[in-house]
PDB file with one MODEL, atoms N, CA, C and O in Angstrom:
MODEL        1
ATOM      1  N   MET A   1       0.582  -1.025   0.049  1.00  0.00           N
ATOM      2  CA  MET A   1      -0.177  -0.271   0.152  1.00  0.00           C
ATOM      3  C   MET A   1       0.926   1.364   0.027  1.00  0.00           C
ATOM      4  O   MET A   1       0.697   2.462  -0.480  1.00  0.00           O
ATOM      5  N   ALA A   2       1.983   0.864   0.675  1.00  0.00           N
ATOM      6  CA  ALA A   2       3.118   2.055   0.740  1.00  0.00           C
ATOM      7  C   ALA A   2       3.329   2.839  -0.938  1.00  0.00           C
ATOM      8  O   ALA A   2       3.217   4.014  -1.287  1.00  0.00           O
ATOM      9  N   GLU A   3       3.680   1.565  -1.719  1.00  0.00           N
ATOM     10  CA  GLU A   3       4.280   1.770  -3.255  1.00  0.00           C
ATOM     11  C   GLU A   3       3.263   2.390  -4.356  1.00  0.00           C
ATOM     12  O   GLU A   3       3.497   3.133  -5.309  1.00  0.00           O
ATOM     13  N   ARG A   4       1.685   1.649  -3.749  1.00  0.00           N
ATOM     14  CA  ARG A   4       0.391   2.005  -4.610  1.00  0.00           C
ATOM     15  C   ARG A   4      -0.702   1.540  -3.931  1.00  0.00           C
ATOM     16  O   ARG A   4      -0.748   0.525  -3.236  1.00  0.00           O
ATOM     17  N   PRO A   5      -1.784   2.500  -4.208  1.00  0.00           N
ATOM     18  CA  PRO A   5      -3.122   1.844  -3.989  1.00  0.00           C
ATOM     19  C   PRO A   5      -3.111   0.027  -4.498  1.00  0.00           C
ATOM     20  O   PRO A   5      -2.688  -0.610  -5.463  1.00  0.00           O
ATOM     21  N   ARG A   6      -4.004  -0.348  -2.923  1.00  0.00           N
ATOM     22  CA  ARG A   6      -4.349  -1.910  -2.921  1.00  0.00           C
ATOM     23  C   ARG A   6      -5.714  -2.450  -2.641  1.00  0.00           C
ATOM     24  O   ARG A   6      -6.286  -1.991  -1.652  1.00  0.00           O
ATOM     25  N   ALA A   7      -6.143  -3.089  -3.148  1.00  0.00           N
ATOM     26  CA  ALA A   7      -7.333  -3.489  -2.424  1.00  0.00           C
ATOM     27  C   ALA A   7      -7.257  -4.532  -1.237  1.00  0.00           C
ATOM     28  O   ALA A   7      -6.260  -5.102  -0.795  1.00  0.00           O
ATOM     29  N   VAL A   8      -8.391  -4.614  -0.895  1.00  0.00           N
ATOM     30  CA  VAL A   8      -8.283  -5.827   0.155  1.00  0.00           C
ATOM     31  C   VAL A   8      -7.758  -7.114   0.329  1.00  0.00           C
ATOM     32  O   VAL A   8      -7.341  -7.790   1.270  1.00  0.00           O
ATOM     33  N   GLY A   9      -7.983  -7.289  -1.429  1.00  0.00           N
ATOM     34  CA  GLY A   9      -7.530  -8.967  -1.372  1.00  0.00           C
ATOM     35  C   GLY A   9      -6.043  -8.791  -1.819  1.00  0.00           C
ATOM     36  O   GLY A   9      -5.231  -9.650  -1.475  1.00  0.00           O
ATOM     37  N   GLU A  10      -5.680  -7.817  -2.500  1.00  0.00           N
ATOM     38  CA  GLU A  10      -4.291  -7.625  -2.677  1.00  0.00           C
ATOM     39  C   GLU A  10      -3.651  -7.588  -1.088  1.00  0.00           C
ATOM     40  O   GLU A  10      -2.838  -8.495  -0.911  1.00  0.00           O
ATOM     41  N   LEU A  11      -3.796  -6.998  -0.298  1.00  0.00           N
ATOM     42  CA  LEU A  11      -3.143  -7.100   0.967  1.00  0.00           C
ATOM     43  C   LEU A  11      -3.227  -8.272   1.852  1.00  0.00           C
ATOM     44  O   LEU A  11      -2.336  -8.952   2.362  1.00  0.00           O
ATOM     45  N   ALA A  12      -4.544  -8.348   1.913  1.00  0.00           N
ATOM     46  CA  ALA A  12      -4.670  -9.874   2.416  1.00  0.00           C
ATOM     47  C   ALA A  12      -4.025 -10.972   1.736  1.00  0.00           C
ATOM     48  O   ALA A  12      -3.667 -11.780   2.593  1.00  0.00           O
ATOM     49  N   ASP A  13      -3.718 -11.362   0.571  1.00  0.00           N
ATOM     50  CA  ASP A  13      -2.805 -12.542   0.015  1.00  0.00           C
ATOM     51  C   ASP A  13      -1.219 -12.278   0.269  1.00  0.00           C
ATOM     52  O   ASP A  13      -0.376 -13.140   0.020  1.00  0.00           O
ATOM     53  N   GLU A  14      -0.837 -10.724   0.902  1.00  0.00           N
ATOM     54  CA  GLU A  14       0.841 -10.891   1.313  1.00  0.00           C
ATOM     55  C   GLU A  14       0.528 -11.093   2.691  1.00  0.00           C
ATOM     56  O   GLU A  14       1.587 -10.834   3.262  1.00  0.00           O
ATOM     57  N   LEU A  15      -0.407 -11.440   3.644  1.00  0.00           N
ATOM     58  CA  LEU A  15      -0.394 -11.194   4.628  1.00  0.00           C
ATOM     59  C   LEU A  15      -1.196 -12.675   5.304  1.00  0.00           C
ATOM     60  O   LEU A  15      -2.089 -13.264   4.694  1.00  0.00           O
ATOM     61  N   PRO A  16      -0.547 -13.208   6.986  1.00  0.00           N
ATOM     62  CA  PRO A  16      -0.774 -14.146   7.420  1.00  0.00           C
ATOM     63  C   PRO A  16      -1.939 -14.429   8.394  1.00  0.00           C
ATOM     64  O   PRO A  16      -1.977 -15.177   9.371  1.00  0.00           O
ATOM     65  N   ILE A  17      -3.166 -13.378   7.692  1.00  0.00           N
ATOM     66  CA  ILE A  17      -4.369 -12.998   8.540  1.00  0.00           C
ATOM     67  C   ILE A  17      -5.344 -12.837   7.477  1.00  0.00           C
ATOM     68  O   ILE A  17      -5.081 -12.369   6.369  1.00  0.00           O
ATOM     69  N   SER A  18      -6.369 -13.204   7.824  1.00  0.00           N
ATOM     70  CA  SER A  18      -7.636 -13.380   7.142  1.00  0.00           C
ATOM     71  C   SER A  18      -8.190 -12.038   6.032  1.00  0.00           C
ATOM     72  O   SER A  18      -7.885 -10.917   6.438  1.00  0.00           O
ATOM     73  N   ARG A  19      -8.655 -12.073   5.225  1.00  0.00           N
ATOM     74  CA  ARG A  19      -9.339 -10.960   4.593  1.00  0.00           C
ATOM     75  C   ARG A  19     -10.368  -9.880   5.465  1.00  0.00           C
ATOM     76  O   ARG A  19     -10.307  -8.651   5.423  1.00  0.00           O
ATOM     77  N   PRO A  20     -11.282 -10.678   6.226  1.00  0.00           N
ATOM     78  CA  PRO A  20     -11.917  -9.612   7.032  1.00  0.00           C
ATOM     79  C   PRO A  20     -10.694  -9.089   7.969  1.00  0.00           C
ATOM     80  O   PRO A  20     -10.562  -7.886   8.196  1.00  0.00           O
ATOM     81  N   ALA A  21     -10.041  -9.808   8.358  1.00  0.00           N
ATOM     82  CA  ALA A  21      -9.034  -9.131   9.518  1.00  0.00           C
ATOM     83  C   ALA A  21      -8.594  -8.154   8.746  1.00  0.00           C
ATOM     84  O   ALA A  21      -9.036  -7.032   8.991  1.00  0.00           O
ATOM     85  N   VAL A  22      -7.761  -8.292   7.785  1.00  0.00           N
ATOM     86  CA  VAL A  22      -7.238  -7.204   6.994  1.00  0.00           C
ATOM     87  C   VAL A  22      -8.237  -5.519   6.861  1.00  0.00           C
ATOM     88  O   VAL A  22      -7.948  -4.332   7.012  1.00  0.00           O
ATOM     89  N   SER A  23      -9.806  -6.498   6.406  1.00  0.00           N
ATOM     90  CA  SER A  23     -10.871  -4.889   6.620  1.00  0.00           C
ATOM     91  C   SER A  23     -10.760  -4.540   7.848  1.00  0.00           C
ATOM     92  O   SER A  23     -10.633  -3.331   8.039  1.00  0.00           O
ATOM     93  N   GLN A  24     -10.769  -5.348   8.913  1.00  0.00           N
ATOM     94  CA  GLN A  24     -11.049  -4.415  10.250  1.00  0.00           C
ATOM     95  C   GLN A  24      -9.765  -3.694  10.516  1.00  0.00           C
ATOM     96  O   GLN A  24     -10.069  -2.585  10.955  1.00  0.00           O
ATOM     97  N   HIS A  25      -8.405  -3.833  10.443  1.00  0.00           N
ATOM     98  CA  HIS A  25      -7.251  -3.135  10.663  1.00  0.00           C
ATOM     99  C   HIS A  25      -7.673  -2.323   9.831  1.00  0.00           C
ATOM    100  O   HIS A  25      -8.301  -1.449  10.428  1.00  0.00           O
ATOM    101  N   LEU A  26      -7.650  -2.115   8.502  1.00  0.00           N
ATOM    102  CA  LEU A  26      -8.062  -0.960   7.209  1.00  0.00           C
ATOM    103  C   LEU A  26      -8.883   0.070   7.935  1.00  0.00           C
ATOM    104  O   LEU A  26      -8.632   1.268   8.063  1.00  0.00           O
ATOM    105  N   LYS A  27     -10.156  -0.777   8.493  1.00  0.00           N
ATOM    106  CA  LYS A  27     -10.916   0.168   8.793  1.00  0.00           C
ATOM    107  C   LYS A  27     -10.706   1.401  10.193  1.00  0.00           C
ATOM    108  O   LYS A  27     -11.140   2.544  10.334  1.00  0.00           O
ATOM    109  N   VAL A  28      -9.817   0.498  11.088  1.00  0.00           N
ATOM    110  CA  VAL A  28      -9.210   1.900  12.621  1.00  0.00           C
ATOM    111  C   VAL A  28      -8.418   2.385  11.752  1.00  0.00           C
ATOM    112  O   VAL A  28      -8.582   3.605  11.753  1.00  0.00           O
ATOM    113  N   LEU A  29      -7.235   1.920  10.614  1.00  0.00           N
ATOM    114  CA  LEU A  29      -6.519   2.719  10.139  1.00  0.00           C
ATOM    115  C   LEU A  29      -7.440   3.787   9.294  1.00  0.00           C
ATOM    116  O   LEU A  29      -7.288   4.993   9.483  1.00  0.00           O
ATOM    117  N   LYS A  30      -8.184   3.399   8.566  1.00  0.00           N
ATOM    118  CA  LYS A  30      -9.421   4.994   8.212  1.00  0.00           C
ATOM    119  C   LYS A  30      -9.796   5.377   9.336  1.00  0.00           C
ATOM    120  O   LYS A  30      -9.267   6.479   9.190  1.00  0.00           O
ATOM    121  N   ASP A  31     -10.156   5.433  10.144  1.00  0.00           N
ATOM    122  CA  ASP A  31     -10.879   6.454  11.203  1.00  0.00           C
ATOM    123  C   ASP A  31      -9.634   7.291  12.082  1.00  0.00           C
ATOM    124  O   ASP A  31      -9.642   8.396  12.625  1.00  0.00           O
ATOM    125  N   ALA A  32      -8.652   6.316  11.966  1.00  0.00           N
ATOM    126  CA  ALA A  32      -7.938   7.564  12.006  1.00  0.00           C
ATOM    127  C   ALA A  32      -6.974   8.491  11.563  1.00  0.00           C
ATOM    128  O   ALA A  32      -6.221   9.186  12.245  1.00  0.00           O
ATOM    129  N   GLY A  33      -7.103   8.410  10.178  1.00  0.00           N
ATOM    130  CA  GLY A  33      -6.852   9.095   9.347  1.00  0.00           C
ATOM    131  C   GLY A  33      -5.520   8.727   8.559  1.00  0.00           C
ATOM    132  O   GLY A  33      -4.992   9.358   7.643  1.00  0.00           O
ATOM    133  N   LEU A  34      -5.072   7.409   9.224  1.00  0.00           N
ATOM    134  CA  LEU A  34      -4.000   6.962   8.125  1.00  0.00           C
ATOM    135  C   LEU A  34      -3.718   6.552   6.698  1.00  0.00           C
ATOM    136  O   LEU A  34      -2.695   6.659   6.023  1.00  0.00           O
ATOM    137  N   VAL A  35      -5.092   5.975   6.388  1.00  0.00           N
ATOM    138  CA  VAL A  35      -5.039   5.528   4.728  1.00  0.00           C
ATOM    139  C   VAL A  35      -6.609   6.612   4.477  1.00  0.00           C
ATOM    140  O   VAL A  35      -7.193   7.250   5.353  1.00  0.00           O
ATOM    141  N   THR A  36      -6.905   6.531   3.246  1.00  0.00           N
ATOM    142  CA  THR A  36      -8.090   6.594   2.304  1.00  0.00           C
ATOM    143  C   THR A  36      -8.549   5.738   1.807  1.00  0.00           C
ATOM    144  O   THR A  36      -7.729   4.866   1.519  1.00  0.00           O
ATOM    145  N   ALA A  37     -10.243   5.391   1.350  1.00  0.00           N
ATOM    146  CA  ALA A  37     -10.412   4.710   0.669  1.00  0.00           C
ATOM    147  C   ALA A  37     -10.976   4.955  -0.373  1.00  0.00           C
ATOM    148  O   ALA A  37     -11.397   6.112  -0.369  1.00  0.00           O
ATOM    149  N   ARG A  38     -11.273   4.213  -1.621  1.00  0.00           N
ATOM    150  CA  ARG A  38     -12.427   4.731  -2.686  1.00  0.00           C
ATOM    151  C   ARG A  38     -13.056   3.822  -3.511  1.00  0.00           C
ATOM    152  O   ARG A  38     -12.347   2.866  -3.823  1.00  0.00           O
ATOM    153  N   ALA A  39     -14.237   3.836  -3.981  1.00  0.00           N
ATOM    154  CA  ALA A  39     -14.737   2.351  -4.509  1.00  0.00           C
ATOM    155  C   ALA A  39     -14.058   2.135  -5.375  1.00  0.00           C
ATOM    156  O   ALA A  39     -13.681   3.215  -5.830  1.00  0.00           O
ATOM    157  N   ALA A  40     -13.595   1.213  -5.984  1.00  0.00           N
ATOM    158  CA  ALA A  40     -13.868   0.531  -7.129  1.00  0.00           C
ATOM    159  C   ALA A  40     -14.423  -0.726  -7.503  1.00  0.00           C
ATOM    160  O   ALA A  40     -14.081  -1.884  -7.267  1.00  0.00           O
ATOM    161  N   GLY A  41     -15.908   0.078  -8.517  1.00  0.00           N
ATOM    162  CA  GLY A  41     -16.630  -1.647  -8.651  1.00  0.00           C
ATOM    163  C   GLY A  41     -16.992  -2.131  -7.287  1.00  0.00           C
ATOM    164  O   GLY A  41     -17.478  -1.424  -6.404  1.00  0.00           O
ATOM    165  N   THR A  42     -16.756  -3.197  -7.211  1.00  0.00           N
ATOM    166  CA  THR A  42     -17.372  -3.542  -5.690  1.00  0.00           C
ATOM    167  C   THR A  42     -16.370  -3.870  -4.693  1.00  0.00           C
ATOM    168  O   THR A  42     -16.725  -4.379  -3.630  1.00  0.00           O
ATOM    169  N   ARG A  43     -14.924  -3.580  -4.983  1.00  0.00           N
ATOM    170  CA  ARG A  43     -13.938  -3.554  -4.448  1.00  0.00           C
ATOM    171  C   ARG A  43     -13.482  -1.958  -3.292  1.00  0.00           C
ATOM    172  O   ARG A  43     -13.726  -0.767  -3.485  1.00  0.00           O
ATOM    173  N   ARG A  44     -12.849  -2.571  -2.273  1.00  0.00           N
ATOM    174  CA  ARG A  44     -12.767  -0.947  -1.802  1.00  0.00           C
ATOM    175  C   ARG A  44     -10.892  -1.057  -2.292  1.00  0.00           C
ATOM    176  O   ARG A  44     -10.191  -2.054  -2.469  1.00  0.00           O
ATOM    177  N   VAL A  45     -10.556   0.441  -2.389  1.00  0.00           N
ATOM    178  CA  VAL A  45      -8.787   0.468  -2.527  1.00  0.00           C
ATOM    179  C   VAL A  45      -8.642   1.454  -1.945  1.00  0.00           C
ATOM    180  O   VAL A  45      -9.282   2.505  -1.942  1.00  0.00           O
ATOM    181  N   TYR A  46      -7.228   0.924  -1.103  1.00  0.00           N
ATOM    182  CA  TYR A  46      -7.005   1.694  -0.269  1.00  0.00           C
ATOM    183  C   TYR A  46      -5.640   2.342  -0.569  1.00  0.00           C
ATOM    184  O   TYR A  46      -4.973   1.603  -1.292  1.00  0.00           O
ATOM    185  N   ARG A  47      -5.077   3.371  -0.278  1.00  0.00           N
ATOM    186  CA  ARG A  47      -3.819   4.093  -0.073  1.00  0.00           C
ATOM    187  C   ARG A  47      -4.006   4.544   1.004  1.00  0.00           C
ATOM    188  O   ARG A  47      -5.014   4.842   1.644  1.00  0.00           O
ATOM    189  N   LEU A  48      -1.854   4.620   1.361  1.00  0.00           N
ATOM    190  CA  LEU A  48      -1.982   5.805   2.685  1.00  0.00           C
ATOM    191  C   LEU A  48      -2.202   7.252   1.995  1.00  0.00           C
ATOM    192  O   LEU A  48      -2.181   7.700   0.848  1.00  0.00           O
ATOM    193  N   ASN A  49      -2.519   7.953   3.861  1.00  0.00           N
ATOM    194  CA  ASN A  49      -2.741   9.102   3.859  1.00  0.00           C
ATOM    195  C   ASN A  49      -1.660   9.851   3.560  1.00  0.00           C
ATOM    196  O   ASN A  49      -1.018   9.248   4.420  1.00  0.00           O
ATOM    197  N   PRO A  50      -0.609  10.865   2.987  1.00  0.00           N
ATOM    198  CA  PRO A  50       0.404  11.480   3.146  1.00  0.00           C
ATOM    199  C   PRO A  50       0.400  12.304   4.598  1.00  0.00           C
ATOM    200  O   PRO A  50       1.302  12.401   5.430  1.00  0.00           O
ATOM    201  N   ALA A  51      -0.787  12.794   4.595  1.00  0.00           N
ATOM    202  CA  ALA A  51      -1.140  13.881   5.734  1.00  0.00           C
ATOM    203  C   ALA A  51      -1.260  13.259   7.041  1.00  0.00           C
ATOM    204  O   ALA A  51      -0.909  13.941   8.005  1.00  0.00           O
ATOM    205  N   GLY A  52      -1.750  11.932   7.267  1.00  0.00           N
ATOM    206  CA  GLY A  52      -2.510  11.435   8.437  1.00  0.00           C
ATOM    207  C   GLY A  52      -0.640  10.685   8.673  1.00  0.00           C
ATOM    208  O   GLY A  52      -0.129  11.010   9.744  1.00  0.00           O
ATOM    209  N   VAL A  53      -0.196  10.229   8.201  1.00  0.00           N
ATOM    210  CA  VAL A  53       1.348   9.766   8.482  1.00  0.00           C
ATOM    211  C   VAL A  53       2.383  10.598   8.885  1.00  0.00           C
ATOM    212  O   VAL A  53       3.238  10.372   9.741  1.00  0.00           O
ATOM    213  N   ALA A  54       2.197  11.789   8.044  1.00  0.00           N
ATOM    214  CA  ALA A  54       2.856  12.883   8.437  1.00  0.00           C
ATOM    215  C   ALA A  54       2.623  13.027  10.067  1.00  0.00           C
ATOM    216  O   ALA A  54       3.409  12.947  11.011  1.00  0.00           O
ATOM    217  N   ALA A  55       1.178  13.278   9.985  1.00  0.00           N
ATOM    218  CA  ALA A  55       1.055  13.989  11.752  1.00  0.00           C
ATOM    219  C   ALA A  55       1.311  13.063  12.723  1.00  0.00           C
ATOM    220  O   ALA A  55       1.692  13.426  13.836  1.00  0.00           O
ATOM    221  N   LEU A  56       1.125  11.737  12.403  1.00  0.00           N
ATOM    222  CA  LEU A  56       1.508  10.830  12.909  1.00  0.00           C
ATOM    223  C   LEU A  56       2.838  10.491  13.331  1.00  0.00           C
ATOM    224  O   LEU A  56       2.975   9.829  14.360  1.00  0.00           O
ATOM    225  N   ARG A  57       4.273  11.027  12.370  1.00  0.00           N
ATOM    226  CA  ARG A  57       5.255  11.027  12.450  1.00  0.00           C
ATOM    227  C   ARG A  57       5.659  12.177  13.684  1.00  0.00           C
ATOM    228  O   ARG A  57       6.406  11.870  14.613  1.00  0.00           O
ATOM    229  N   ASP A  58       5.220  13.156  13.580  1.00  0.00           N
ATOM    230  CA  ASP A  58       4.725  14.411  14.195  1.00  0.00           C
ATOM    231  C   ASP A  58       5.021  14.007  15.542  1.00  0.00           C
ATOM    232  O   ASP A  58       5.966  14.298  16.275  1.00  0.00           O
ATOM    233  N   GLN A  59       3.971  13.243  15.722  1.00  0.00           N
ATOM    234  CA  GLN A  59       3.292  12.774  17.178  1.00  0.00           C
ATOM    235  C   GLN A  59       4.853  11.773  17.793  1.00  0.00           C
ATOM    236  O   GLN A  59       5.627  12.002  18.722  1.00  0.00           O
ATOM    237  N   LEU A  60       4.806  10.823  16.931  1.00  0.00           N
ATOM    238  CA  LEU A  60       6.448   9.885  17.921  1.00  0.00           C
ATOM    239  C   LEU A  60       7.236  10.571  18.016  1.00  0.00           C
ATOM    240  O   LEU A  60       7.647  10.573  19.177  1.00  0.00           O
ATOM    241  N   GLU A  61       7.888  11.416  17.227  1.00  0.00           N
ATOM    242  CA  GLU A  61       8.875  12.198  17.161  1.00  0.00           C
ATOM    243  C   GLU A  61       8.810  12.974  18.332  1.00  0.00           C
ATOM    244  O   GLU A  61       9.721  12.819  19.145  1.00  0.00           O
ATOM    245  N   THR A  62       7.577  14.083  18.672  1.00  0.00           N
ATOM    246  CA  THR A  62       7.864  14.554  19.729  1.00  0.00           C
ATOM    247  C   THR A  62       7.596  13.813  20.896  1.00  0.00           C
ATOM    248  O   THR A  62       7.833  14.357  21.974  1.00  0.00           O
ATOM    249  N   PHE A  63       7.132  12.642  20.874  1.00  0.00           N
ATOM    250  CA  PHE A  63       6.906  12.051  21.904  1.00  0.00           C
ATOM    251  C   PHE A  63       8.456  10.784  22.510  1.00  0.00           C
ATOM    252  O   PHE A  63       8.878  10.162  23.485  1.00  0.00           O
ATOM    253  N   TRP A  64       8.603  10.944  21.747  1.00  0.00           N
ATOM    254  CA  TRP A  64      10.342  10.523  21.361  1.00  0.00           C
ATOM    255  C   TRP A  64      11.530  11.018  21.968  1.00  0.00           C
ATOM    256  O   TRP A  64      12.349  10.205  22.398  1.00  0.00           O
ATOM    257  N   ASN A  65      11.792  12.589  22.089  1.00  0.00           N
ATOM    258  CA  ASN A  65      11.862  13.258  21.972  1.00  0.00           C
ATOM    259  C   ASN A  65      12.161  13.748  23.546  1.00  0.00           C
ATOM    260  O   ASN A  65      13.141  13.531  24.259  1.00  0.00           O
ATOM    261  N   ARG A  66      10.963  14.475  23.795  1.00  0.00           N
ATOM    262  CA  ARG A  66      10.555  14.124  25.460  1.00  0.00           C
ATOM    263  C   ARG A  66      11.253  12.723  26.229  1.00  0.00           C
ATOM    264  O   ARG A  66      11.901  12.691  27.276  1.00  0.00           O
ATOM    265  N   ALA A  67      10.908  11.695  25.395  1.00  0.00           N
ATOM    266  CA  ALA A  67      10.947  10.359  26.348  1.00  0.00           C
ATOM    267  C   ALA A  67      12.487  10.730  26.490  1.00  0.00           C
ATOM    268  O   ALA A  67      12.909  10.856  27.640  1.00  0.00           O
ATOM    269  N   LEU A  68      13.369  10.917  25.422  1.00  0.00           N
ATOM    270  CA  LEU A  68      14.352  10.659  25.605  1.00  0.00           C
ATOM    271  C   LEU A  68      15.540  12.132  26.255  1.00  0.00           C
ATOM    272  O   LEU A  68      16.723  12.003  26.573  1.00  0.00           O
ATOM    273  N   ASP A  69      14.824  13.241  26.275  1.00  0.00           N
ATOM    274  CA  ASP A  69      15.245  14.675  26.825  1.00  0.00           C
ATOM    275  C   ASP A  69      15.388  14.104  28.517  1.00  0.00           C
ATOM    276  O   ASP A  69      16.416  14.133  29.193  1.00  0.00           O
ATOM    277  N   GLY A  70      14.116  13.625  28.912  1.00  0.00           N
ATOM    278  CA  GLY A  70      13.930  13.150  30.444  1.00  0.00           C
ATOM    279  C   GLY A  70      14.855  11.883  30.927  1.00  0.00           C
ATOM    280  O   GLY A  70      15.204  11.669  32.088  1.00  0.00           O
ATOM    281  N   TYR A  71      15.109  11.249  30.005  1.00  0.00           N
ATOM    282  CA  TYR A  71      16.120  10.339  30.346  1.00  0.00           C
ATOM    283  C   TYR A  71      17.938  10.663  30.401  1.00  0.00           C
ATOM    284  O   TYR A  71      18.844  10.155  31.060  1.00  0.00           O
ATOM    285  N   GLN A  72      17.900  11.680  29.434  1.00  0.00           N
ATOM    286  CA  GLN A  72      18.982  12.713  29.233  1.00  0.00           C
ATOM    287  C   GLN A  72      18.881  13.634  30.867  1.00  0.00           C
ATOM    288  O   GLN A  72      19.997  13.972  31.262  1.00  0.00           O
ATOM    289  N   ASP A  73      17.998  13.944  31.566  1.00  0.00           N
ATOM    290  CA  ASP A  73      18.355  14.979  32.335  1.00  0.00           C
ATOM    291  C   ASP A  73      18.255  13.825  33.629  1.00  0.00           C
ATOM    292  O   ASP A  73      18.721  14.405  34.609  1.00  0.00           O
ATOM    293  N   VAL A  74      17.844  12.465  34.009  1.00  0.00           N
ATOM    294  CA  VAL A  74      18.177  11.823  34.670  1.00  0.00           C
ATOM    295  C   VAL A  74      19.664  11.162  35.038  1.00  0.00           C
ATOM    296  O   VAL A  74      20.217  10.825  36.085  1.00  0.00           O
ATOM    297  N   ALA A  75      20.005  11.155  33.672  1.00  0.00           N
ATOM    298  CA  ALA A  75      21.281  10.059  33.366  1.00  0.00           C
ATOM    299  C   ALA A  75      22.409  11.497  33.543  1.00  0.00           C
ATOM    300  O   ALA A  75      23.548  11.029  33.548  1.00  0.00           O
ATOM    301  N   GLU A  76      22.446  12.551  33.639  1.00  0.00           N
ATOM    302  CA  GLU A  76      23.306  13.587  33.786  1.00  0.00           C
ATOM    303  C   GLU A  76      23.262  14.379  35.407  1.00  0.00           C
ATOM    304  O   GLU A  76      24.005  15.325  35.670  1.00  0.00           O
ATOM    305  N   GLN A  77      22.322  13.837  36.341  1.00  0.00           N
ATOM    306  CA  GLN A  77      22.115  13.859  37.518  1.00  0.00           C
ATOM    307  C   GLN A  77      23.393  12.742  38.334  1.00  0.00           C
ATOM    308  O   GLN A  77      23.702  11.550  38.294  1.00  0.00           O
ATOM    309  N   PRO A  78      23.895  14.147  39.128  1.00  0.00           N
ATOM    310  CA  PRO A  78      25.120  13.376  40.128  1.00  0.00           C
ATOM    311  C   PRO A  78      24.497  12.268  40.938  1.00  0.00           C
ATOM    312  O   PRO A  78      23.408  12.491  41.465  1.00  0.00           O
ATOM    313  N   PRO A  79      25.156  10.945  41.110  1.00  0.00           N
ATOM    314  CA  PRO A  79      24.481   9.910  41.876  1.00  0.00           C
ATOM    315  C   PRO A  79      24.440  10.798  43.469  1.00  0.00           C
ATOM    316  O   PRO A  79      25.240  11.623  43.910  1.00  0.00           O
ATOM    317  N   GLU A  80      23.155  10.235  44.082  1.00  0.00           N
ATOM    318  CA  GLU A  80      23.236  10.211  44.864  1.00  0.00           C
ATOM    319  C   GLU A  80      23.997   9.984  46.232  1.00  0.00           C
ATOM    320  O   GLU A  80      24.611   8.958  45.941  1.00  0.00           O
ATOM    321  N   GLU A  81      24.263  10.200  47.196  1.00  0.00           N
ATOM    322  CA  GLU A  81      25.096  10.181  48.113  1.00  0.00           C
ATOM    323  C   GLU A  81      24.753   8.943  49.146  1.00  0.00           C
ATOM    324  O   GLU A  81      23.604   8.961  49.588  1.00  0.00           O
ATOM    325  N   PRO A  82      25.389   8.146  49.471  1.00  0.00           N
ATOM    326  CA  PRO A  82      24.593   7.013  50.509  1.00  0.00           C
ATOM    327  C   PRO A  82      24.444   7.690  51.698  1.00  0.00           C
ATOM    328  O   PRO A  82      25.278   8.487  52.129  1.00  0.00           O
ATOM    329  N   SER A  83      23.324   7.376  52.290  1.00  0.00           N
ATOM    330  CA  SER A  83      22.757   8.009  53.624  1.00  0.00           C
ATOM    331  C   SER A  83      23.551   7.035  54.750  1.00  0.00           C
ATOM    332  O   SER A  83      23.372   7.212  55.955  1.00  0.00           O
TER     333      SER A  83
ENDMDL
END
């Protein structure tokens, strides 16, 4: 799907899960704005939503940068003296 739009059946053929499971996962991704879908006859064709993926990436980068900054703050503190 990253290379080109694909139908559910095409995706299911390449995955170790059933077609209904692929459809359920795609619904979640669509609801989250990470993929878009269009009707093509009786099939639904999905493609990545670049804006949704970019927003997710920004959120993950913010999360990891905060986590790494917090870790660095703790790691750079002088060791506590034993009581």
